[in-house]
N, C-alpha and C positions, 0 to 999 in steps of 0.2 A: 712642356709636354715632350713625351718621348715620341719616336717614330712609330712605335705600335699604336698608341693613342690616336696619333695624328691620323693614321691609316684608318682606324676603327671609325673615328669621327667621319672622314672624308667618304668612307663607304656609305654612311648612313645618309650623308648630304647627297651622294650621287642618286641614292636610291630614292629619296624624297624628290628631287628634281624630275628624274624620268617619271615618277608616279604622277606628278602634276601637270606634265606637258601634255598638251592635244596632240598626240601623235597619230594623224589621219592614217586609216586603212589598218590600223592594229588593235586588235580586240582588247578588252580589259584584262583578260587573263594573259594575252601576249606582252601588254606593257607592263604587267606585274613580273612576268617572266624575264622581261628586258631588264627591268629595275633591280631584280634579284641577282641576275647575272652579272652585270655591271658592278653592283655592290661586293659580289663575291670576287670578282676579278681584281678589284681595287685593293681588298684584304688580302688576296693572295701577293699581289704586288707589294705591298707594305709589310708582307709578312707578319701580320699581327698575332698570329697563332700557328702552330702546327697546321699545314695545309688539309690534312685530314679533318681536323676540327672545324675549319672553315667550310670545307667541303659538306661535312655532316650537317652544319647549321643550313646551309642551302637546300640540303635535301628535306630537311624537317619543315622548312618554312614554304618549300612549294607545295607540301601536303596540308599543312595547318592554314596556309592562305587560300587553299583550294584552288591553286594554279593548275594542278595535276594530281591525278589519283595515285595511290601507292603502286599500283599495277603498272601505270604509265612511267613513274619514277623509277622502279626496280626491275621491271620485266625484261627489258633488252638486255641489261647487263648479267642478270642471274639465271636467265632461262636459257639463254644461248651458252656458245661453248667458252666465250671469251674469259670469264673470270675464272672458270675451271681449268683453262689452259694456264692462266697465270699462277694459279696454286699449284698445279702440275709441273710447271717450269721451276718454280721456287724449289719444291722438293727435289727435283732432278739435279738442279744446280747445287743444292744443299749436299746431295750424295757425292757430286764431283769435288767438291769443296773438302768435305770431312773425309773422304776417302784418301785424301792427298794426291789423287791423279792429276787435277788441274795444277796444283802446285809442283809437280814433278815436271811438267810439261814446260811451265814457266822457267823453273831454275835451269833446265837443261839448255832451252833457247838463249837464255841471258848470259849464262857462262861461255856458251860457244860463239855468240856474234856481238855482244855489247861490250864498248869500250870507251865510248864518251856520251856526252850530254845529247847530242843528236841521236847517237846510238840507242840510248834510253828511250827517246821520243818515238822513233822508229820502231823499235821493239814493242812498245805499248800499243802500236796500231797493228803490227803483225800479230801480236797475240790475242788481240780482240778480234781479228778476222779468224783466226784459227779457232779460237774458242767459241765463237758464234755458232758454230755447227754443233759443237758439243754440249753447250749450256743455253737453254732457249729463253734466256732473259737478260737484258744488258746490266741490270742491278748487281745481281750476284757475280756476274763474269766480271764487273768492274770491281767488286769487292775483293775478288781472289786475285786479280792483278795487282790492286793496289796494296794488298797484304805482302806480295812478294816485292813491288817496288818500293815498301817501307823498308824491308831488310837492304835493298840496294842503296838507298838513301843513307841508311844509317852506316853501311858499310863505308861509303864515301864521306862520311861527316859532313852531310850536307845541312846547312842552315834552314831554319824552318821555312824562310821564304821560298827556297828553291824547292823544298817538298812540297809545298801548296802548288807550285807551278806543275810538278809531276802529277799531282792530284787532279787538276784541270785537265791536263793531258788525256789522262784515263778516261774520266767521263765525257770529254768532248770526243774521244775516239769512238766512244759507244754510239754516239748519234748517227754517223753516217754508216758505220760498219753493221749496226743492227739491222739495216735494211737490205742487207745483201741477199739473205737467206729469209724464207716465209716465217722460220722459227726464231730467226735472229732477234726479233722483239715479239714475243708471245701474244702481246696486247694490241699492238698499233698495227702491225703488218697484216694479220688476217682481218682486221676491222676495215682496214684501207681497201683490201679487195671486196669484203663484203658491202662496203659503202656503194661501190660501182655498180653492184648487181651483177657482174661478169664473174663466173667460177673461174678458178684457175688452181692449177697443181704447183706441188713444191718445185718440180724442175721448171714448169713455165715460169714462175714468178722470180726465179733464179735468172732465167734467160733474159727477162725483162730488167729486172732491177740490178743484178751483178756488176755489171760494168759501170752504169751511172754512179752507183754508190762508191765504188772502188775509187772512180775518179774524184768524188766528192771528198772522200776520205783522205787522199794525196793531196788535194788543194788544202784541206782543212790542217793536214800535218805540216806543209809547208808554210802557212800563214802562222802557224803556232811557233814555229822554230824562228821566224822572222822577228814575232813579237816578244816571245820570252826567252831571255839567255840567262844562264847561271852567273850567280853574284861571284863565283869563284870557281876556278878550274876544277873539274871532276876527276876524281881518282879512285875507283872502284876497289875495294879489298875483296878480290875473288876468293881469297881462303875462307871468308865468312860466308860466302855463297856456297862454296863446295862443302862447308861443314853443314850447312841447312840441307843441302841436297843428300849429303850421305846419311843423315839424320833419318831422312825417310826410308833408307833400307831398300830391299828388295820388294818387287811388287807384292803388296799383301793380298790375301784373298778376297778381302772386301774390294779393294782396288780391281781386281779381276773380274768380279762379278759386276762392278760399276761398269767397267768397258764393255762386257758382254750386253748389259742392258742399254747401254748408249748406241751399240751397233745395232741391237734390235730397234730402238726408237729411229735413228736415222734411217734404216731400212724402210719402215714402215711410213715415215714421211715422205721419202722419196717416191714410194709407190701409192702414195695416198691417191693419185690420180686413177689408179687402177683399181683400188679397192673402195673408192668412194666414201672412206671414213674420214670424217673431219679431223684435222691435224690436233685440233683442242682435245677431242676424246682420247686420240691416241697418246697424246702426251700425259693426260691425267692417268690413264690406265697403266701406262707403262711405269709410271711413278707409284701408284698404288701396289703393282706387281711386285716391286722393288722391297716391299716390307714383308711379302709372306715367306714363311719358312721353306726350306729346301730351294726353292726357284729364287728367292730373293736374299733376305736376311741382310739388305744394305741399309734401309731406312727403319728407324725406330720411333717409338712414341714423342721422343725428344725432337724428332725432325720436324714436327709440326710446328715447332717454335720458330724455325726459319721462315713461315709465311707470315709476313707482317700484315696485321689485321689494318693499320693506318693506310697502307698501301691499296688496300681492297677498298676502303671506304673512298679515298680519294678518287680512284677509277670510277667507281659508281657514281660520284658526284660529276666528274667530267663527262661520262658518257651521257648521264641526264640531262646535261645542258643541251647537247644536240638533240636528243630524244624528244625531251619536254619543248624545246624550242620548234621542232617540227609539228607537234600535236597542237600548240598553242598559235601558230602562225608567226613566230618571231623570226624564224630562220628565213621566211619567203618575204617577209618586210625588210629584213636587213638586206637580202640580195637585191629586192626591187630598188631600194633608196641608194644603194651603192654602186651596183653594176650597171654598165650602160646599156641603152635599149637594143643595140645590136652588137653581135661579136664580131671580130674580124676573121675573115676567112685564111689569111696567112697564118700558118701554123706556129711560126716563131713568133709573131706579133701576139697570138693567141696565147703562147705560153707566158709571155712577158706579163700579159694583162693578168693571167690567172696568177702570177707571181706577186704583182703589186697588191691585188685583191686578197690573197691568202695571208701576205705578210701583214697587211693593214688590219685585218680581223684578228690575227693572231697577236698583234701589239695590244689590243685592248682585251681580248678573252683570255689569252693566256695559254689555256689548255689546249694541247694538240689535239686531243679526241674531241674536245667541244667544237674547235675550229673546222675540223673534218666534218662534224655533224652539221655545221651550218653552211659550208661553202661546197662540199661535194655534191650535194643534192641540187643547189642551185646552180652551180656551173655545169654539171651534167645535163640538167633540162636545157641551159642556155645554149649548149653547143650540140643539141641533139641533131640540128638540121645540117650540122657542117661536116658529117661522115667521120667524125673523130670518134675512138672507142671511149666508152664510158672508163674504161680500166684505165686508160692513158691520163684522162683527166684526174681521176682518182689518185693514181700513183704521182703523178706531178705536184698536185696539192699536198699530199701526205709528205713527200721528201723535203719540200720546201719548208712546210711549217715545222716538221721534225728537225730540220738543219738550223732552224732560224732561232735564235735566242739573244735578248738583250739582258734581261733579268734573268736570275735563277728559276723563277716561277714559270717562265716561258717553256721550260723542257723538264720533265719529270726527272731525266738521268743527271742533268746538270743540277736540279734542285735537290736531289739524293746526295751529290757529292758535296753540297755547300753546307757542310756541318764539320765540326772541328774532329769528329772522331771517323769520318768518312775520306772525303777528299781535302778537307782543311782548306780550300781555298774562299775567298771573299767575294761579295757581290761586286766590287770594283774589279776584280780580276776577269770575272765573267764577262763584263761589259767592254772591257780591254780587248777581248777576244771577238764578243759578239757582235759589236758594232761594225768592224771591217767585214765579218763573216756574212753581214746582210748582204753585201755587194757580191758575194759569192754566190748567194742563193738564185740570182739571175743566170750566173754561168751554168749553173746546175740545171736550171730548167731548159735551157738553151740545149745543153748536152743530152737530157733526156729527150727532148723532142727529137732532136736528129736520130738518136738511136730507136726511138718508136716508129719513126717514120721508116728507117730500114727494116723494121720487123713487121710493118704494116698495120700498127695500131693508129697512126696518124697520116 
């Protein structure tokens, strides 16, 4: 039997075992929910099918087996701004990519600053940070950087093994640096804030998360450079890069329009605290306005092809794990079984406990969104009497889980790059980086705790 068949059967066995176990304190619906969730996680781990198909099966079984109603399964993801923010983010990212503006920035930076293997890795992280403010979603941003790095690798005549390392660097950089700005990951970042129950603005979020996530990115970058070396010396042919740059020509009218709309979007994001308008609705509205005559003419009917349905289905399933888990009591039961009866008052011990708990749940659940849905409500309730801001608890959980991965399915950005036509790296390479990176999560948690203490959140 191959890996997919083994994974498929293993998932069914896990479902059957959980369903037959006498789990005290968990309702029948909660036990079915737990069984379906663990089965889905096993299937994701074994990559038995494209993740959206597995997630879709989970969604349908929730409804067919009467674990939850369609409203409970879909309402949180599609009646709020999150899914629409993702759609708007993909449209804006497509405009930046298709106009050539993002590529222009990347080539200019690389030609001016990059001269070595380490220079390539450093440039990936710096470009990711710069573009995080311009492209409100990590995957389109990574695809754009990957396309430019593909030209760099080709000009240097790199073997495929080294190109795959560059691919991993691109998608690994997306994990910490997507957390710097509220719109850096238009799915996870607003959700982490919403889960805390504490409202925050674009600027406040940057103050809270900018320093810790940049430190996390630097540690990730240094660890990557330590673990992954080129198989042969790197010599970049800058003539090829300059030729690509010159082929872009002068700023086109489409690029100018794109830049204008990006400036408008950034201004609206920055002033969202004053206007009170949700960042999600701002993002979608700006994207839609970019299609109108006279004022837009940047997006076309073909631009919708850049919004992947499979990603929306997977996100819906990942969000449903947390939402349905709350309604069936699964989340509370997991927290009660795993969390200690009392929480430490020392904020650093508390942060370490939160990290251990979040990583443990993430190892089995896989989905960042699902883990947030399970752990944040439980830990916010458990720390309510300690004088700790729910936002601090939520952001620590989100950061730790979003930076943690052992297998590709543990993080969507890493999973997206784990394809021959995207990042080109293998599961083995992900594990080589992810295993030592797990220890880094504890450093990040302590850094965040110290920073939040200075800001008065802890």
